[in-house]
C-alpha positions in Angstrom: 21.5 -170.8 133.6 18.8 -172.2 135.9 20.6 -175.6 135.9 23.9 -174.0 136.7 22.3 -172.0 139.5 20.8 -175.2 141.0 24.1 -177.2 140.9 26.0 -174.3 142.4 23.3 -174.1 145.2 23.8 -177.9 145.9 27.6 -177.5 146.1 27.4 -174.4 148.4 24.8 -176.0 150.7 26.9 -179.2 151.1 30.1 -177.2 151.7 28.5 -175.3 154.6 27.3 -178.6 156.2 23.7 -178.9 155.0 22.8 -182.7 154.8 22.9 -184.1 151.3 19.2 -184.9 151.2 18.2 -181.3 152.0 20.7 -179.9 149.6 19.1 -182.0 146.8 15.6 -180.9 147.9 16.7 -177.3 147.7 18.1 -177.9 144.2 14.7 -179.3 143.1 12.9 -176.3 144.5 15.2 -173.9 142.8 14.7 -175.6 139.4 10.9 -175.6 139.8 10.9 -171.9 140.6 13.4 -170.9 137.8 11.6 -173.0 135.1 8.1 -172.5 136.5 7.4 -176.2 136.8 4.6 -177.8 138.9 6.7 -179.7 141.4 3.8 -181.8 142.7 3.3 -183.8 139.5 7.1 -184.3 139.1 7.4 -185.7 142.6 5.0 -188.4 141.6 7.3 -189.2 138.6 10.3 -189.2 140.9 8.6 -191.7 143.2 7.7 -194.1 140.4 11.2 -193.8 139.0 12.7 -195.3 142.2 9.9 -197.9 142.4 12.3 -200.2 140.5 13.1 -203.9 140.9 16.7 -203.1 139.9 17.1 -200.7 142.9 16.2 -203.6 145.3 19.7 -204.7 144.8 21.0 -201.6 146.5 19.8 -202.3 150.1 20.6 -206.0 149.8 24.2 -205.5 148.7 24.6 -202.8 151.5 23.2 -205.3 153.9 25.6 -208.0 152.7 28.6 -205.6 153.5 27.4 -205.1 157.0 26.8 -208.8 157.6 30.3 -209.6 156.3 31.7 -207.1 158.8 29.7 -208.3 161.8 29.8 -212.0 160.9 33.5 -212.5 160.7 33.6 -213.1 156.9 35.7 -209.9 156.3 38.3 -210.9 158.9 38.8 -214.3 157.3 39.2 -212.8 153.9 41.9 -210.4 155.2 43.8 -213.2 156.9 43.7 -215.4 153.8 44.9 -212.6 151.5 47.6 -211.8 154.1 48.8 -215.4 154.1 48.7 -215.5 150.3 50.6 -212.3 149.6 52.9 -212.5 152.5 53.7 -210.8 155.8 56.8 -209.1 154.6 56.9 -205.3 154.8 55.7 -204.7 151.2 53.5 -207.7 151.4 51.4 -206.2 154.1 50.5 -203.2 152.0 49.7 -205.4 149.0 47.5 -207.5 151.3 45.5 -204.5 152.2 45.0 -203.5 148.6 44.0 -207.0 147.4 41.7 -207.5 150.5 39.9 -204.3 149.6 39.5 -205.6 146.0 38.1 -208.9 147.3 35.8 -207.1 149.7 34.6 -204.9 146.9 33.7 -208.0 145.0 31.1 -208.8 147.7 29.8 -205.6 149.3 30.1 -202.9 146.6 30.8 -200.2 149.2 33.9 -198.3 150.2 32.9 -197.4 153.7 32.3 -201.0 154.7 35.8 -201.9 153.4 37.4 -199.0 155.4 35.6 -200.1 158.6 36.3 -203.8 158.2 39.8 -203.9 156.8 41.1 -200.8 158.5 40.3 -202.0 162.0 42.0 -205.4 161.3 45.2 -204.3 159.5 46.2 -200.8 160.5 47.8 -201.8 163.9 49.6 -204.9 162.5 51.0 -202.8 159.6 52.4 -200.3 162.1 54.3 -203.2 163.8 55.8 -204.0 160.4 57.1 -200.5 160.1 54.4 -198.7 158.2 53.5 -195.2 159.3 49.9 -194.7 160.2 49.7 -191.8 157.8 50.7 -193.9 154.8 48.6 -196.8 155.9 45.5 -194.6 156.2 46.1 -193.1 152.8 46.6 -196.5 151.2 43.4 -197.8 152.8 41.5 -194.7 151.6 42.5 -195.2 148.0 42.2 -199.1 148.1 38.7 -199.1 149.7 37.3 -197.3 146.6 38.0 -200.5 144.7 34.5 -201.3 146.0 33.2 -198.7 143.5 34.9 -200.5 140.6 35.0 -204.2 141.4 31.4 -205.6 140.9 28.9 -205.6 142.4 29.2 -201.8 142.8 26.6 -199.6 144.3 27.9 -196.7 142.2 27.4 -198.7 139.0 23.9 -199.8 140.0 23.0 -196.1 140.5 24.6 -195.2 137.2 22.7 -197.9 135.4 19.4 -196.8 136.9 19.7 -193.1 136.2 21.0 -193.6 132.6 18.8 -196.6 131.7 21.8 -198.9 131.0 22.3 -202.6 131.8 23.5 -203.2 135.4 25.5 -206.3 134.4 27.2 -204.3 131.5 28.2 -201.5 133.9 29.6 -204.0 136.3 31.8 -205.5 133.6 33.0 -202.1 132.4 34.8 -201.3 135.7 36.5 -204.7 136.2 39.5 -203.8 134.0 40.1 -200.4 135.6 39.7 -202.0 139.0 42.3 -204.7 138.3 44.7 -202.1 136.9 44.3 -200.0 140.0 45.1 -203.0 142.2 48.2 -203.7 140.2 49.4 -200.1 140.3 48.8 -199.7 144.0 50.7 -202.9 144.8 53.6 -201.9 142.6 53.8 -198.4 144.1 53.7 -199.9 147.6 56.5 -202.3 146.7 58.6 -199.5 145.3 58.1 -197.4 148.5 58.7 -200.2 151.0 61.2 -202.6 149.4 64.3 -201.0 151.0 62.9 -200.3 154.4 63.7 -202.5 157.3 60.8 -204.6 158.8 61.0 -204.8 162.6 58.5 -207.6 162.8 59.2 -209.6 159.6 58.2 -213.2 159.8 60.6 -215.5 158.0 58.7 -218.5 156.6 60.1 -221.4 154.5 58.1 -222.8 151.6 56.4 -225.5 153.6 55.3 -223.1 156.3 54.0 -220.7 153.7 52.0 -223.5 152.0 50.5 -224.6 155.4 49.6 -221.0 156.3 47.9 -220.4 152.9 46.0 -223.7 153.0 44.9 -223.2 156.6 43.6 -219.7 155.9 42.1 -220.7 152.6 40.1 -223.4 154.4 38.8 -220.9 157.0 38.0 -218.3 154.3 36.4 -220.7 151.9 32.8 -219.9 152.8 33.5 -216.2 152.5 35.4 -216.7 149.2 32.4 -218.5 147.7 30.3 -215.4 148.0 31.8 -213.4 145.1 31.8 -216.7 143.1 28.1 -217.1 143.7 27.3 -213.5 143.0 29.3 -212.9 139.8 29.1 -216.5 138.6 25.3 -216.4 139.0 24.9 -213.1 137.2 27.1 -213.8 134.2 26.2 -217.5 134.1 22.6 -216.4 133.5 21.3 -218.1 136.7 19.9 -214.9 138.3 19.7 -211.1 137.8 21.8 -208.6 139.8 18.8 -208.1 142.2 18.4 -211.8 142.7 22.1 -212.1 143.3 21.9 -209.5 146.0 19.1 -211.4 147.7 21.1 -214.7 147.4 24.2 -212.9 149.0 22.2 -211.8 152.0 20.6 -215.3 152.3 24.1 -216.8 152.2 25.8 -214.4 154.5 23.4 -214.9 157.4 23.8 -218.6 158.0 27.6 -218.4 157.3 27.9 -215.8 160.0 25.6 -217.6 162.4 26.6 -221.3 162.0 30.0 -221.4 160.3 31.9 -218.5 161.9 29.5 -218.1 164.8 30.2 -214.4 165.2 26.7 -213.3 164.2 23.7 -213.2 166.4 20.2 -211.8 166.3 21.2 -208.5 167.9 24.0 -208.0 165.3 21.6 -208.9 162.5 19.2 -206.3 163.8 21.9 -203.7 163.9 23.0 -204.5 160.4 19.4 -204.1 159.2 19.1 -200.7 160.8 22.5 -199.5 159.3 21.6 -200.8 155.9 18.1 -199.2 156.0 19.6 -195.9 157.1 22.2 -195.9 154.3 19.7 -197.0 151.7 17.1 -194.5 152.9 19.4 -191.6 152.3 20.4 -192.8 148.8 16.7 -193.4 147.8 15.6 -189.9 148.8 18.6 -188.4 146.9 17.5 -190.5 143.9 13.9 -189.2 144.0 15.1 -185.6 143.9 17.7 -186.4 141.2 15.1 -188.0 139.0 12.9 -184.9 139.4 15.8 -182.7 138.5 16.7 -184.8 135.5 13.1 -184.6 134.2 13.2 -180.8 134.5 16.6 -180.8 132.7 15.1 -182.9 129.9 12.0 -180.7 129.6 14.2 -177.6 129.4 16.7 -179.2 126.9 19.6 -178.6 129.3 21.6 -181.6 128.1 21.2 -180.6 124.5 22.3 -177.0 125.3 25.3 -178.4 127.3 26.3 -180.6 124.3 26.1 -177.7 121.9 28.1 -175.5 124.3 31.0 -178.0 124.6 31.0 -178.8 120.9 31.3 -175.0 120.1 34.0 -174.5 122.7 36.1 -177.6 121.9 36.4 -179.1 118.5 38.6 -182.0 119.7 37.0 -185.1 121.2 40.1 -185.6 123.4 39.6 -182.1 124.9 36.0 -182.6 125.7 36.9 -185.9 127.5 39.6 -184.0 129.4 37.1 -181.3 130.4 34.6 -183.9 131.6 37.4 -185.7 133.6 38.3 -182.5 135.4 34.6 -181.6 135.9 33.9 -185.0 137.5 37.0 -184.8 139.8 36.1 -181.3 140.9 32.5 -182.3 141.7 33.8 -185.4 143.5 35.9 -183.2 145.7 32.8 -181.4 147.1 30.1 -184.0 146.6 29.8 -187.7 147.5 29.8 -190.4 144.8 26.1 -191.0 145.0 25.4 -187.3 144.3 27.8 -187.1 141.4 26.4 -190.2 139.7 22.7 -189.2 140.3 22.9 -185.7 139.0 25.9 -185.4 136.6 25.7 -188.8 134.8 22.3 -188.1 133.0 23.4 -184.5 132.3 26.7 -185.4 130.6 25.6 -188.7 128.9 24.2 -186.9 125.8 27.5 -185.1 125.4 29.4 -188.4 125.5 27.0 -190.1 123.1 27.3 -187.1 120.7 31.1 -187.5 120.5 31.0 -191.3 120.1 31.5 -192.5 123.7 29.5 -195.6 124.5 27.3 -195.1 127.6 28.9 -198.3 129.2 32.3 -196.8 128.6 31.1 -193.6 130.3 30.2 -195.7 133.3 33.8 -196.6 133.7 34.9 -193.0 133.2 32.6 -191.9 136.0 33.7 -194.6 138.3 37.4 -194.0 138.0 36.9 -190.2 138.3 34.9 -190.6 141.5 37.7 -192.7 143.0 39.9 -189.6 142.8 37.2 -187.1 144.0 36.2 -189.1 147.0 39.8 -188.9 148.4 40.3 -185.2 147.6 39.5 -182.3 150.0 37.5 -180.4 151.0 34.9 -183.2 151.4 37.0 -186.4 150.9 34.5 -188.5 152.9 36.4 -191.8 152.6 39.7 -190.2 153.5 38.2 -188.6 156.6 36.8 -192.0 157.6 40.2 -193.6 157.2 41.8 -190.9 159.3 39.4 -191.6 162.2 40.1 -195.3 162.0 43.8 -194.7 161.7 43.8 -192.1 164.4 45.8 -189.6 162.4 45.1 -186.0 161.2 43.9 -185.2 157.7 46.9 -182.9 157.1 49.3 -185.8 157.8 47.5 -188.2 155.4 47.2 -185.7 152.5 50.8 -186.0 151.2 50.8 -189.9 150.8 47.2 -189.8 149.6 48.0 -187.3 146.8 51.1 -189.4 145.8 49.0 -192.5 145.4 46.2 -190.7 143.5 48.8 -189.1 141.2 50.7 -192.2 140.4 47.9 -194.8 140.5 44.3 -193.5 140.5 44.9 -190.7 137.9 46.7 -192.9 135.4 43.9 -195.5 135.7 41.3 -192.7 135.0 43.2 -191.4 132.0 43.8 -194.9 130.5 40.1 -195.8 131.0 39.0 -192.6 129.4 41.3 -192.6 126.3 41.6 -196.4 125.7 38.1 -197.7 125.5 39.0 -201.5 125.3 39.9 -201.5 128.9 36.3 -200.8 129.8 34.5 -202.3 126.8 36.3 -205.6 126.2 34.4 -207.6 128.8 30.9 -206.1 128.0 31.5 -207.0 124.4 32.8 -210.4 125.2 29.7 -211.2 127.2 27.4 -209.8 124.5 26.0 -206.8 126.3 27.2 -204.3 123.6 28.0 -204.6 119.9 
């Protein structure tokens, strides 16, 4: 009962506009009062929990995303994908989806993809006949590929709070991420194939090859970054934390000397933005670790497991309830909050019904993709509306359509067909 009261308190505080950090602090205070726990000793535990070498990857990957945006790497990636996929009407939408996937393979954040790709592509797509409402909705859903395509900040947090391998969690979401890219591109093609394109550029084969090769050469330094990050991690060259450090070390000289769009003032601004973002996440993690310790002391996960097992005899029903629960929480909480609080709470339930913790990482990731674009909070969708200069009410219909026909099927397939999430972790030897 105390755990339920604390979670309800967090939800209500966030819904009335209380900052996330203070909402989590209130949750911890409520738990300490209800369960009569000495909060001072637990805060020390929370501090040492975030004093982790794994969490060093978090600010470094965030910093990489900001450096890509400020240093011109993001723009070159978008232009390359656009040339590769094509500038036809349906090709422009597919370019945005693929560009978000490529960007996610470097930065691991959705907000950076929205800011970088949205500012570059929304206006040109309008010239090709796309409505700003549909473009903003497509950007909102596609940007969350950053939560699935590794390196993912969400998966780093999940791995830390559930004590799993970061590399294994990265691999678990690659399959769902690729499937989401395919479905979004297919739905975009279906919607746009019969619509006229007022600005279609007709190119013959030779012109297309020249455009692709020219943009590939310009984007080559940026394209090497995901190769270095993922190749280094799974090639055994360095750990995810070391990969994040290498990414920052690589992005700065590329922005300074190759693309020449980065300067010391922009680097300073990127450092401030990365520190601000990371600071909020780290404080949330401190309080979430304290709350998790209280939950463990009071046997809340065990009681939740027993409750669900008594209510539902079917494994499929329990999974469906967990899916719905994660989506509903994602509608009123950000992805960091959902992962930090709910993952360790629900993990014992999943293990009890035979779900691998790495598989559960993919389930959480695909569920958060839906929640982050659903009102009333919908932080990513609100951000795309600001960049696209459209109202939230105008974007909701196309956004719900994309979520229903793309994001929701990916979540259900990931949940009920484990090989989609577990094939790569098994192939690389992270799980049996």
